[in-house]
C-alpha positions, -999 to +999 in steps of 0.1 A: -812+756+571-789+784+583-760+777+605-752+798+635-720+818+637-689+797+645-705+764+635-705+744+603-733+720+599-752+704+571-781+680+566-774+645+554-803+621+549-825+642+572-798+644+599-778+673+610-740+665+607-712+684+622-686+689+595-657+695+619-662+661+636-662+645+601-628+662+594-614+649+627-626+614+620-611+614+585-577+627+599-577+599+625-586+573+599-558+586+576-533+583+605-545+548+612-541+539+576-505+553+576-498+534+608-511+502+593-488+508+562-457+511+584-469+481+604-475+461+573-441+471+559-423+457+589-445+426+590-438+419+553-421+386+543-408+404+513-389+428+535-373+398+553-363+383+519-348+416+507-328+421+539-315+386+538-305+389+502-287+422+509-269+406+538-259+377+516-245+401+490-226+419+519-211+386+530-200+378+495-184+412+491-167+409+525-153+376+514-139+387+481-127+422+491-097+419+515-108+434+548-090+458+572-062+470+548-049+505+543-061+528+516-027+525+498-031+488+496-066+491+481-053+517+456-025+494+445-049+465+442-080+482+426-070+517+415-077+550+432-113+554+420-125+520+431-104+522+463-123+554+471-156+537+466-146+509+488-135+533+516-167+555+514-191+525+514-171+508+542-166+477+521-132+475+536-148+466+569-182+452+559-192+434+591-183+463+613-199+489+591-229+510+601-251+499+572-245+462+580-256+468+616-286+487+602-296+456+581-293+435+613-316+459+632-342+460+604-342+422+603-347+421+641-376+446+637-391+425+610-390+394+631-405+412+661-434+425+640-440+391+624-440+374+658-465+399+673-488+396+643-489+358+643-490+355+680-521+339+694-523+343+732-522+306+739-497+283+757-493+263+725-477+293+709-447+292+733-424+273+709-432+298+681-425+327+703-392+312+717-378+304+682-386+338+669-372+354+700-340+334+697-334+347+662-340+382+674-315+378+703-288+363+681-291+391+657-291+417+685-260+400+699-243+405+665-252+442+664-239+447+699-207+429+690-200+449+658-208+482+674-197+479+710-172+450+710-134+456+709-105+433+700-068+440+701-034+427+712-004+434+734+030+418+740+039+412+777+075+405+787+082+379+814+081+395+848+064+426+835+027+438+834+005+460+812-028+479+818-036+485+781-039+469+747-037+481+711-066+479+687-066+486+650-087+514+636-094+525+600-101+562+598-124+580+573-095+583+548-089+545+549-056+548+569-048+521+594-038+532+628-034+516+663-052+530+693-042+525+729-071+512+749-069+512+787-079+482+808-097+484+842-071+460+856-034+450+851-022+418+833+010+404+847+031+376+829+049+355+855+063+329+830+061+316+795+066+279+787+069+264+752+058+228+753+070+206+723+061+172+711+087+145+712+110+150+681+109+125+653+138+112+632+142+095+599+168+077+579+172+092+544+191+074+517+204+087+484+216+069+452+237+093+433+237+077+398+199+075+399+194+108+417+168+092+440+160+095+476+142+071+499+132+074+535+137+042+555+119+029+586+140+033+618+136-003+630+163-023+646+171-056+628+150-051+597+168-054+563+155-027+540+163-028+503+168+003+481+146-003+450+165-003+417+199-007+433+223-032+448+222-016+482+204-026+514+206-012+549+202-028+583+200-009+616+219-029+642+214-007+672+196+024+685+205+047+714+179+074+723+204+098+738+239+091+726+273+108+730+304+102+709+334+101+732+367+104+715+400+097+732+434+104+715+457+073+714+491+065+702+491+033+681+529+028+676+563+044+679+566+048+641+560+084+629+530+074+608+508+103+619+528+127+641+509+150+665+516+173+694+494+187+722+500+224+726+489+249+753+490+287+745+490+310+775+484+347+776+494+371+803+464+364+824+447+332+812+450+302+788+441+312+753+440+278+735+449+242+738+446+211+716+462+187+692+479+197+660+484+169+634+513+171+610+493+156+581+458+171+588+448+199+611+483+213+615+476+249+624+455+270+647+446+307+643+442+329+674+424+359+658+426+383+687+464+379+689+467+378+651+487+347+656+490+313+639+505+281+655+519+256+630+531+221+635+554+210+607+569+175+603+599+175+581+611+140+569+647+151+559+675+172+574+675+196+544+638+203+546+642+208+584+670+233+580+651+253+553+620+254+576+639+269+605+660+293+586+636+307+559+601+322+559+585+296+538+550+303+527+529+277+508+515+288+475+478+284+471+468+262+442+440+242+427+444+206+413+423+195+384+421+159+371+403+140+344+409+103+353+394+090+320+420+110+300+449+106+325+451+143+332+464+156+366+476+191+368+481+219+394+473+256+387+482+287+406+454+308+421+452+335+395+418+351+391+400+353+357+428+335+339+417+306+317+436+273+320+434+245+295+430+210+310+458+193+291+448+182+256+411+178+265+381+198+254+378+214+289+391+247+302+391+261+337+387+297+350+391+308+386+363+334+394+371+342+430+383+328+463+374+335+499+390+326+533+357+321+550+328+309+528+297+330+535+316+359+550+305+391+533+336+411+544+365+418+521+389+388+518+416+408+537+394+410+568+382+373+567+396+347+591+409+315+573+381+293+587+366+279+556+386+286+524+369+281+491+374+288+454+347+295+429+356+280+395+340+279+360+344+249+337+338+252+300+332+220+280+312+205+251+279+208+271+284+245+280+294+262+313+294+248+348+302+268+380+311+251+413+325+259+447+356+240+458+362+238+496+397+232+510+384+217+542+357+196+525+372+180+494+343+156+490+317+183+489+310+178+452+301+141+458+269+152+475+257+174+447+249+166+410+274+180+386+274+186+349+310+174+344+313+146+369+344+132+352+363+164+362+377+163+398+389+196+413+404+204+447+422+233+463+450+235+489+473+260+506+448+288+507+446+289+545+484+284+549+492+310+522+473+335+543+500+345+568+491+362+600+513+389+615+527+365+642+536+329+634+549+302+658+562+271+640+567+239+659+592+220+636+601+184+641+621+157+622+625+119+626+661+122+637+651+140+669+656+176+658+628+199+670+628+236+671+604+266+677+605+294+651+589+327+659+581+348+628+568+384+630+559+405+600+574+378+578+608+379+595+623+353+618+629+368+652+638+337+673+647+301+669+650+277+699+649+239+705+619+226+723+611+199+749+580+185+763+564+202+793+587+233+792+573+268+790+586+291+762+581+328+758+589+351+728+604+385+723+581+415+722+552+392+730+534+383+763+525+348+750+538+315+764+538+281+747+539+246+763+541+213+743+528+187+767+525+155+746+538+140+714+523+110+696+542+095+667+512+076+654+481+096+665+446+082+662+412+087+678+395+059+697+357+064+695+330+050+717+293+057+716+279+061+751+243+061+762+236+093+783+200+086+793+168+068+783+151+100+772+151+111+736+179+136+733+205+132+706+197+097+692+221+076+672+218+045+651+244+019+641+238+010+605+253-017+582+253-009+545+256-038+521+265-031+486+286-041+456+319-035+475+309-055+506+296-040+539+303-008+558+292-002+594+289+032+609+273+051+638+250+079+626+240+108+649+209+128+644+227+161+649+252+154+621+251+179+592+268+156+567+258+123+550+278+091+554+289+077+520+294+040+510+327+029+497+319+036+460+308+072+468+275+064+450+252+057+480+247+079+511+227+077+543+217+106+566+200+102+600+182+135+606+155+151+626+122+159+610+117+188+634+099+194+667+063+204+665+050+228+691+025+211+715+015+242+735+027+276+743+015+286+778+015+319+796+012+321+834-010+352+839-023+371+868-050+398+869-041+425+894-064+452+906-058+477+934-024+460+939-041+427+947-041+395+926-077+388+917-073+357+895-044+337+880-044+311+852-021+294+828-036+301+794-032+282+761-045+286+726-083+284+728-082+283+766-084+320+776-085+338+809-119+355+814-125+384+837-148+415+839-162+409+804-127+405+788-113+373+774-075+371+772-062+346+746-027+332+739-020+343+703+018+345+697+052+344+713+089+354+708+103+326+688+140+335+694+143+342+731+109+333+745+110+366+764+075+378+758+040+364+751+016+379+726-019+382+740-052+389+722-077+409+743-114+405+733-144+422+749-177+411+733-208+423+752-230+407+726-220+372+736-245+369+766-273+381+744-264+357+716-261+328+741-295+336+755-308+334+719-293+300+714-308+288+747-342+301+737-338+284+703-331+250+720-361+254+744-383+265+715-374+236+693-379+211+721-413+226+728-424+225+691-413+189+684-421+173+718-442+194+742-467+208+717-476+175+701-481+160+736-503+188+747-524+186+715-528+149+719-539+154+755-563+182+746-578+160+718-585+132+743-601+156+768-624+169+740-634+134+729-642+125+766-663+156+769-682+149+737-690+114+748-703+125+782-725+152+765-739+127+741 
């Protein structure tokens, strides 16, 4: 059969068929098949398994590879080649990478397709739909957070405000930079408060010959034994906030411990005042005036005459003794010179000395506040180095030593260091007492002194008054309770040991231990530190010059406004002058919360509502069948 022009027809089973229509139908069928393949792909359980496995691998990589570091740090850690791979694949920021968000989107699409395919348009499918919808919403919330959320921080000083925060960004080259993000409002910090827990204190004991410490319970009246020793401790009294009040007293008219109270006046104000003791703290340095005040008690007329007529300067020395061998010897302060300790196996070398221990300046610039000598001892067991302190002769008792049988002390270091100006208050038992003014190691003036008279000196605008003299100076001490609140607590302890008992007040702010009579047992009442309870920032949100909202925020208790959450994250530990805030904006949170709500409703429907409806429907069907029969 011939076809007409412009038409294509053929006979099939006795029927005329239009070939163009057949082609169109085949094309449509092919499109439907392709569409079905895409649909089947997104409905595939295999796809869900593959995506979940890829996400699991990503989480593992994000755990083992340190996140958010600079390219230089990755290069130092992994090498340049591997660091480049990490940067290109965004493994340095896995959870905020584009490919991780793509995995989340694909998993959402897979869940949506699976839900539509399995959905039967009945009310009983409500739980199924809600649980699948919840997973979709939670995943979408994560995608929104990773791609649209921001997080950063800013420090706000008390009384100041900010309208921005800084957020960290890693550029394409792996470099870390900070970007200033504006805020649609202003954050003002009115105050910052650091709340601390009540401090705790402990009583620590130390047995030197056993080198063992033990912490005792702070309980009044309880006798506590020190295991493996002859010592026990009893706390007789406890004061939560104590003060040690000291009052100078004169115990007798005998010159057992002479002392004078001196006032030093400048041209406009009082410079210093206090007690000088002849046999203890007998000098005071006034650094700004380059002046030293000395109180010297001279028991004989000859010594008195020498002191007021010559510039005597004490020679610095160290004293070494080995009691077991009967050795006691003084040595001059000569650096790097080796001294033999008598006929013993020991030798001593002076390495260095300082006028103020811990001061890094040259010795010539140091004040004579804490003189010390660094020595080296050589003996049968090798070398031992130790510091000897002039003001703390018992320092070595608190530290284990290699050669405990060797006792070393130093003296005269502070006195040997003469200032440019020296005023000596000289006194003798026979009543002679004179002031000697020395400048540049020359005596300029000598004059007798009396109590409560004011004295001035040539070429100097200083005045001196000696107001009191005690022949037998002592300190009367009383422990006074200041308040019932815990401030500076003190305990009164009784130590029982091989040499009887010793009673002492111990203050929690003391830096030094209290030793028993045999110098083998020590106790120290100390603070274990104050733990921080809260750090609180009083914040205000200001917009258009008006306070919108205000709140005192703490850790995990943020201020929320306009989609932003403002957390307390840090503070200035030294001056408490600023508060460190963390600014977070996460638009994915409402979506994720909606997902969790849908999940809860869906689970309740599946486990409670659906079984109830099925049971009810079953009863209705049974009733209907009975009526029909």
